Structure formats: C-alpha cells, structure tokens
C-alpha atoms as one frame of an Amber mdcrd trajectory, in Angstrom:
protein
   0.000   0.000   0.000   1.209   3.506  -0.728   0.229   6.743   1.011   0.644
  10.292  -0.202   1.005  13.232   2.180   1.223  16.675   0.632   1.293  20.263
   1.844  -0.547  21.830  -1.087   0.260  25.453  -0.182  -3.116  26.265  -1.688
  -5.316  24.715  -4.347  -6.904  27.950  -5.472  -5.587  27.955  -9.029  -6.078
  25.528 -11.950  -2.348  24.694 -12.251  -2.152  23.525  -8.622  -5.328  21.461
  -8.994  -4.103  19.954 -12.269  -0.756  19.073 -10.665  -2.516  17.334  -7.767
  -4.833  15.379 -10.082  -1.898  14.284 -12.258   0.133  13.198  -9.225  -2.738
  11.121  -7.850  -3.501   9.554 -11.234   0.196   8.766 -11.834   0.999   7.316
  -8.387  -2.470   5.884  -7.594  -2.007   6.114  -3.807  -4.349   4.100  -1.609
  -4.572   6.921   0.966  -3.971  10.653   0.551  -3.614  13.364   3.206  -3.577
  16.989   2.062  -2.885  19.986   4.269  -2.944  23.704   3.624  -5.559  23.332
   0.878  -6.711  26.906   1.653 -10.213  25.859   0.565 -13.592  25.337   2.167
 -14.911  21.771   2.410 -17.312  22.352  -0.484 -14.544  23.794  -2.690 -12.310
  20.815  -1.873 -15.140  18.343  -2.605 -15.429  19.924  -6.049 -11.833  18.841
  -6.690 -11.963  15.394  -5.112 -15.219  14.425  -6.806 -13.370  14.411 -10.139
 -10.893  11.769  -8.898 -12.412   8.486  -9.974 -12.345   5.690  -7.424 -11.756
   7.897  -4.359 -13.896   8.950  -1.412 -13.007  11.997   0.667 -13.595  14.031
   3.801 -12.469  17.578   4.427 -11.817  20.179   7.128 -12.517  23.804   6.197
  -9.735  26.331   5.906  -9.882  29.358   8.198 -10.202  32.113   5.649  -7.472
  31.261   3.171  -5.133  29.479   5.577  -5.129  25.855   6.627  -7.637  23.375
   5.282  -7.268  19.584   5.337  -8.508  16.726   3.192  -8.244  12.965   3.315
  -8.903  10.739   0.302  -9.024   6.969   0.137  -9.653   4.283  -2.418 -13.143
   2.862  -2.163 -11.978  -0.601  -1.093 -11.044   0.795   2.350 -13.473   1.369
   5.204 -12.718   4.732   6.791 -14.306   6.289   9.849 -13.444   9.605  11.421
 -12.448   9.533  15.084 -11.970  13.291  15.438 -10.620  16.303  13.563  -9.630
  19.948  13.925  -7.814  22.521  11.827  -4.558  20.683  12.690  -5.363  17.009
  12.282  -7.686  14.284  11.001  -7.688  11.096  13.083  -9.137   8.059  11.304
  -9.723   4.335  11.616  -8.766   2.484   8.435 -10.470  -0.850   7.816  -8.578
  -3.180   5.526  -9.667  -6.797   5.146 -10.476  -8.071   8.640  -8.191  -5.580
  10.407  -8.433  -1.965  11.528  -5.548   0.418  12.090  -5.266   4.111  12.806
  -4.027   6.935  10.596  -3.595  10.541  11.695  -2.992  13.292   9.156  -1.192
  16.055  11.076  -0.555  19.713  10.268   1.677  21.367  12.854   1.410  24.986
  13.930   3.518  26.991  11.458   4.689  29.701  13.899   7.648  28.766  16.115
   6.082  30.361  19.197   3.030  28.077  18.794   4.933  24.884  17.985   4.556
  23.598  21.563   0.829  23.274  20.774   1.710  20.739  18.058   3.574  18.564
  20.548   0.775  18.835  23.119  -1.719  17.712  20.472   0.510  14.845  19.347
   0.828  13.630  22.955  -2.943  13.891  23.422  -3.564  11.816  20.288  -1.008
   9.195  21.395  -2.924   8.620  24.647  -6.100   7.506  22.854  -5.369   3.782
  22.388  -2.746   1.266  21.347  -4.041   0.418  17.867  -1.315   0.262  15.197
  -0.808   3.943  14.329   0.606   5.793  11.333   0.977   9.558  11.644   1.725
  11.480   8.434   1.675  15.104   7.382   3.566  18.338   7.793   4.832  18.811
  11.333   6.506  22.121  10.403   9.633  20.886  12.152  12.612  18.624  11.525
  14.194  16.005  13.779  17.848  16.642  12.844  19.805  19.523  11.297  20.867
  17.405   8.287  17.215  17.267   7.205  17.480  20.908   6.181  19.472  22.428
   3.332  20.329  26.095   3.802  19.084  28.234   6.684  19.326  27.030  10.256
  17.133  25.620  12.970  17.497  26.142  16.709  18.569  22.982  18.527  15.835
  23.400  21.157  13.157  23.269  18.439  14.410  19.936  17.120  14.876  18.628
  20.682  11.241  19.425  21.515  10.026  17.574  18.423  12.255  14.547  19.135
  11.002  14.462  22.722   7.371  14.455  21.541   8.118  11.661  19.058   9.806
   9.610  21.819   7.037  10.203  24.379   4.432   9.114  21.820   6.351   5.913
  21.042   6.662   6.840  17.365   9.571   6.234  15.000  10.576   7.864  11.749
   9.947   5.678   8.694  11.521   6.032   5.291   9.837   7.411   2.205  10.483
   7.729  -1.499  10.775  11.020  -3.291  12.779  14.195  -3.573  15.030  14.477
  -0.491  13.867  17.999   0.351  10.095  18.169   0.313   9.971  21.865   1.149
  11.686  24.463  -1.004  11.217  28.206  -0.565  12.552  28.755  -4.123  14.938
  31.456  -2.855  18.063  32.356  -4.794  21.591  31.371  -3.723  22.138  31.310
   0.050  18.504  32.304   0.587  17.290  28.973  -0.788  16.045  26.702   1.991
  14.902  23.116   1.676  13.873  20.656   4.346  12.874  17.035   4.595   9.173
  16.372   4.902   8.570  13.863   7.652   6.290  11.506   5.783   5.463   8.995
   8.472   6.017   8.212  12.064
C-alpha cells in the first residue's frame, strides 16, 4: 500500500489542482492526506469528486489558511475519530483488520509549535491500535534534514522528545530528499525534509 502526504500550499488555481490530479492519477495512492488546501470543504469536494475511485472528507480552511482533506480508495473502510484545523484522526479498515491513521498539520509559527507537541501527545494517549501519523509537522528532527538556513537545537529537541514520548519512529519514504523548497536564490534557498510517516 502507498500513502501520499502533501502540503498543497493552496489549491486555489487551476495549475495547482491539475498538478494534484496528475500526481494522484500517476501514483495511484491508496490513501492521501492533504494539508494547507486553503479551501472550504465544499470547494475541496469539487476537486476530489473528479478523482475516480476515491472517497473523501475535508476540514474547512480558516479564511485562506489551513484546510485539510483525506482521500481513500473505495476498497477501504474509513471512519473519522476526530478532527480539527490541525489534524484528522481516522480508523482504516482493511480486510479483517483496523488500524489508525492521523494526518497532522503542525502549527507553522515557532512560538506556537509547543501546541503541536501537546496535540501529538494527546492523540497518542487515545489507544494502542497500530498507528501511522503522516503530514507536515513544520519541524525537523535533525539539522541534516534541512538544506540552507538554520534551525534552533531546542526546536528539534522538543520535536524529538514528543516523538519519543508518543512511542513513534521515523519511517523512510520515497521522493525528492527535500520536500519543502522556498525557491529562494543562492544562500537564501532553503529546503527541508518532509517527515512523511512516524
């Protein structure tokens, strides 16, 4: 099974929507988590309804920031446990088994990042079902996951501590090594690894 997690940085223009549709058609992921759609639920449903073979659920953006969506192939049984502007927590039924998937979108501002780790700890306390947590945590675990720029050690330490407390571990992924790129020029260009799964 393959999962796709993508920070869309907005789906308000036809090129972005076309790129998303092409990516999903090309890779045919079983499960898709999208964050920062910057769309209302009804706007997002207009996009997902054109993706044949997928069901979806959405969380509204707040104005034109945030917004989440989860898509799955119809052969899966999906039920929503809970959701907010920062996560979608789901039970995934596959064959005779059920496991848990959380799509997570961390607070983007450094001064609010502690709220991400509080939420992650809260979600970890729910039960001991097999759990996959994907998304954009807006943080990195280690300095070598970032190209250009710098990150304060205490920020990475806080994220690592939350990951450890929750009993999670980093899993590998396939794709471009730096999943965020600010498209700056020269020394102003910053890229970082997207933590695909925990």
